[in-house]
C-alpha positions as CSV (number, residue, x, y, z in Angstrom):
1,M,75.8,91.1,92.7
2,S,73.0,93.7,92.3
3,A,73.8,97.3,91.4
4,L,74.3,99.8,94.2
5,L,72.3,102.3,92.2
6,S,69.8,101.8,89.4
7,L,67.9,104.5,87.5
8,S,65.3,103.2,85.0
9,N,63.8,105.7,82.5
10,V,63.8,108.4,85.1
11,S,62.2,111.8,84.4
12,A,62.1,114.7,86.8
13,A,61.1,118.3,86.8
14,L,62.2,121.4,88.7
15,G,59.1,123.6,88.9
16,R,57.4,123.3,85.5
17,A,60.6,122.7,83.6
18,A,61.7,119.1,82.8
19,A,65.2,118.6,84.2
20,L,65.7,114.9,83.5
21,R,64.2,113.0,80.6
22,D,64.2,109.2,80.4
23,V,67.5,108.6,82.1
24,S,68.7,105.0,82.7
25,L,72.0,104.5,84.6
26,T,73.5,102.0,87.0
27,V,76.5,101.9,89.4
28,A,77.8,98.5,90.2
29,P,80.0,97.4,93.1
30,G,83.7,98.1,92.3
31,E,82.7,100.8,89.7
32,I,83.3,104.5,89.3
33,V,80.9,106.4,87.1
34,A,81.7,110.0,86.2
35,L,78.8,112.3,85.5
36,L,79.7,115.0,83.0
37,G,77.9,117.8,81.2
38,A,77.7,121.6,80.9
39,N,76.2,123.8,83.6
40,G,72.5,123.1,83.8
41,A,72.8,119.8,82.0
42,G,71.0,117.9,84.9
43,K,73.9,116.4,86.9
44,T,72.8,117.6,90.3
45,T,69.2,116.8,89.6
46,L,70.2,113.3,88.7
47,L,72.0,112.8,92.0
48,R,69.2,114.3,94.0
49,A,66.6,112.2,92.2
50,A,68.7,109.1,92.9
51,L,68.5,110.0,96.6
52,G,64.8,110.6,96.6
53,L,65.3,114.3,97.3
54,T,64.0,115.5,93.9
55,P,60.6,113.8,93.0
56,I,60.5,111.9,89.8
57,F,57.3,111.8,87.6
58,D,58.3,108.8,85.6
59,G,60.6,105.8,85.9
60,G,62.1,104.2,89.0
61,V,65.1,104.5,91.3
62,L,66.7,101.8,93.5
63,L,69.4,102.1,96.1
64,A,70.5,98.4,96.0
65,T,67.0,96.9,96.3
66,A,65.2,99.8,98.0
67,N,63.2,102.8,96.7
68,P,65.1,105.7,98.4
69,S,61.8,107.7,98.9
70,R,60.3,104.8,100.9
71,I,63.1,104.1,103.4
72,S,64.1,106.1,106.5
73,A,66.9,108.8,106.3
74,R,69.1,106.6,108.5
75,E,68.6,103.5,106.3
76,R,69.3,105.6,103.2
77,A,72.5,106.9,104.8
78,K,73.7,103.4,105.4
79,R,73.4,102.7,101.7
80,V,74.8,106.0,100.2
81,A,77.0,108.8,101.4
82,Y,76.1,112.1,99.6
83,L,78.3,115.1,99.3
84,P,76.5,118.1,97.7
85,Q,78.1,121.0,95.9
86,R,79.6,123.6,98.3
87,P,78.6,122.0,101.6
88,G,78.4,124.6,104.4
89,V,79.3,124.6,108.0
90,A,76.9,126.3,110.4
91,W,79.2,126.6,113.4
92,S,82.9,126.3,114.3
93,I,83.7,122.7,115.1
94,S,86.9,120.8,114.8
95,V,87.8,119.1,111.5
96,E,87.6,115.8,113.5
97,A,84.1,116.6,114.8
98,L,82.9,117.4,111.3
99,V,84.2,114.1,110.0
100,A,82.5,112.3,112.9
101,L,79.2,113.6,111.7
102,G,79.3,110.8,109.2
103,R,78.7,108.4,112.0
104,F,75.2,109.6,112.7
105,A,74.0,106.9,110.3
106,H,75.3,104.3,112.7
107,G,73.8,105.9,115.8
108,A,76.9,107.7,116.8
109,G,78.2,111.3,116.7
110,P,81.1,113.5,117.6
111,E,80.3,113.3,121.4
112,R,79.5,109.6,121.5
113,L,82.0,107.6,119.4
114,R,82.5,103.9,120.1
115,G,85.7,102.1,119.1
116,V,84.4,101.3,115.7
117,D,83.3,104.9,115.1
118,K,86.7,106.3,116.1
119,A,88.4,103.8,113.8
120,A,86.2,105.0,110.9
121,V,86.9,108.6,111.6
122,D,90.7,108.0,112.0
123,R,90.8,106.1,108.7
124,A,88.9,108.9,106.9
125,L,91.1,111.6,108.2
126,S,94.2,109.6,107.2
127,L,92.9,108.9,103.7
128,C,92.2,112.6,103.1
129,G,95.5,113.8,104.6
130,L,93.9,115.6,107.5
131,E,95.5,114.1,110.5
132,P,97.6,117.2,111.3
133,L,94.4,119.3,111.1
134,R,92.1,117.2,113.1
135,R,91.9,119.6,116.1
136,R,91.8,122.7,114.0
137,P,88.4,124.6,113.8
138,I,86.9,124.0,110.4
139,T,86.4,127.7,110.0
140,E,90.2,128.2,110.3
141,V,91.3,125.9,107.4
142,S,91.7,126.7,103.8
143,G,88.9,126.2,101.3
144,G,90.5,123.1,99.8
145,E,91.1,121.6,103.3
146,R,87.5,122.2,104.1
147,V,86.4,120.3,101.0
148,R,88.7,117.4,102.0
149,A,87.1,117.4,105.5
150,H,83.6,117.0,103.9
151,I,84.9,114.2,101.7
152,A,86.3,112.6,104.8
153,R,82.9,112.9,106.4
154,T,81.4,110.9,103.6
155,L,84.1,108.2,103.9
156,A,83.5,108.0,107.7
157,Q,79.9,107.1,106.9
158,E,81.1,103.8,105.5
159,A,78.3,103.5,103.0
160,P,78.9,101.2,100.0
161,L,77.9,103.9,97.5
162,L,79.5,107.3,97.4
163,M,77.6,110.1,95.6
164,L,79.7,113.2,95.1
165,D,78.7,116.4,93.4
166,E,81.8,118.2,92.0
167,P,84.0,117.3,94.9
168,D,87.1,118.4,93.0
169,A,86.0,122.0,92.8
170,G,88.4,124.1,94.9
171,L,91.1,121.3,95.1
172,D,94.6,122.0,93.7
173,P,95.9,119.4,91.2
174,A,97.7,117.3,93.8
175,Q,94.6,117.2,96.0
176,A,92.4,116.3,93.0
177,L,94.8,113.4,92.2
178,A,94.7,112.3,95.9
179,L,90.9,112.3,95.7
180,A,91.1,110.2,92.6
181,D,93.2,107.7,94.6
182,V,90.7,107.6,97.5
183,L,87.8,107.0,95.1
184,R,89.6,104.3,93.3
185,G,90.5,102.6,96.6
186,H,86.8,102.7,97.7
187,A,85.9,100.9,94.4
188,R,88.7,98.4,94.8
189,D,87.2,97.5,98.2
190,G,83.9,96.7,96.6
191,G,82.1,100.0,96.9
192,G,80.7,102.1,94.1
193,V,81.1,105.8,93.2
194,I,79.1,108.2,91.1
195,V,80.8,111.6,90.9
196,S,80.0,114.7,88.9
197,S,82.8,116.9,87.6
198,H,83.8,119.6,85.1
199,D,87.3,118.1,84.9
200,L,87.0,115.8,81.9
201,A,90.6,114.7,82.1
202,L,90.2,113.6,85.7
203,A,87.0,111.8,84.9
204,A,88.8,109.9,82.1
205,R,91.6,109.1,84.5
206,I,89.5,107.5,87.3
207,A,86.2,106.4,85.8
208,D,85.2,103.0,84.5
209,R,82.4,104.6,82.7
210,V,81.5,108.2,81.8
211,A,77.9,109.4,81.5
212,I,77.4,112.7,79.6
213,L,74.2,114.7,80.1
214,K,72.8,117.4,77.8
215,E,69.6,119.2,78.6
216,G,68.5,116.5,81.0
217,R,69.1,113.6,78.6
218,L,71.9,111.1,78.4
219,L,74.0,112.0,75.5
220,A,76.6,109.2,75.9
221,V,77.4,106.4,78.3
222,G,80.5,104.2,78.1
223,A,84.2,103.8,78.7
224,P,86.0,107.1,78.8
225,A,87.6,106.6,75.4
226,E,84.2,105.8,73.8
227,A,82.0,108.4,75.6
228,L,84.5,111.2,75.3
229,A,84.5,111.0,71.5
230,P,85.0,114.4,69.8
231,E,81.4,114.6,68.6
232,N,80.1,114.0,72.1
233,I,82.4,116.6,73.6
234,E,81.3,119.2,71.0
235,A,77.7,118.3,71.5
236,A,77.9,118.6,75.3
237,Y,80.0,121.7,75.6
238,G,79.7,123.5,72.3
239,R,83.4,123.5,71.6
240,S,85.6,121.1,69.6
241,G,87.7,118.9,71.9
242,R,89.6,115.7,71.8
243,L,90.8,113.1,74.4
244,H,94.5,112.5,74.2
245,V,96.5,110.0,76.2
246,I,100.1,111.1,77.0
247,G,101.9,108.2,78.4
248,A,99.2,106.7,80.6
249,T,97.7,110.1,81.4
250,P,94.5,111.3,79.7
251,T,94.1,114.9,78.8
252,I,91.5,116.9,76.9
253,I,92.5,119.5,74.4
254,F,89.9,122.0,73.3
255,E,90.2,124.0,70.1
């Protein structure tokens, strides 16, 4: 089965500054890839380049078999559900209506949901633990609950590939672990996930592969135990650190 996302020797610039340099990476069905690196390493640029939102000047990108910059927004939305950092809400709608926005890719929306759309919204609300809040205005829930509502919106889109930019920011530990379960469930069902994060331990817990960026280049790609070697952690973050597994739970200890 072909990869859900393929980047081949991709280079991209923000203004006159190179932001990605010769990056190759794939996400296969059933796989979670965690994207790590310090602030400014190029994680968001990589995700946006993969969506065709940041132009590339070298290399190529495929969403399944299509160039994302050459297909319609709706067709792209059927292939990948994208959650940017700190997504905003322009007006006060219910949590349920926000989640239902994910159905626009299928020709539906909050005011015109068919049976299949309602089922997708209900499932997403349930997976994210939001059923008790479904009627609550999104402006009247906590920051963590708002993040979970946006995650539910991406799930309601029912795209095979999830692309999430620091979705765990603002989540408490229990919510972050619940998110990990949701992402793992999506992969078990045959979907793919690429997720950026600053939580190295969470990435080691959920990811099949870890990709570490430094100054727009791939520093390391591989299984968590391999990619999160001490020399790679120090090179990426400028601090000595080591991956430890306590029982079955990975943790990162910085010195």
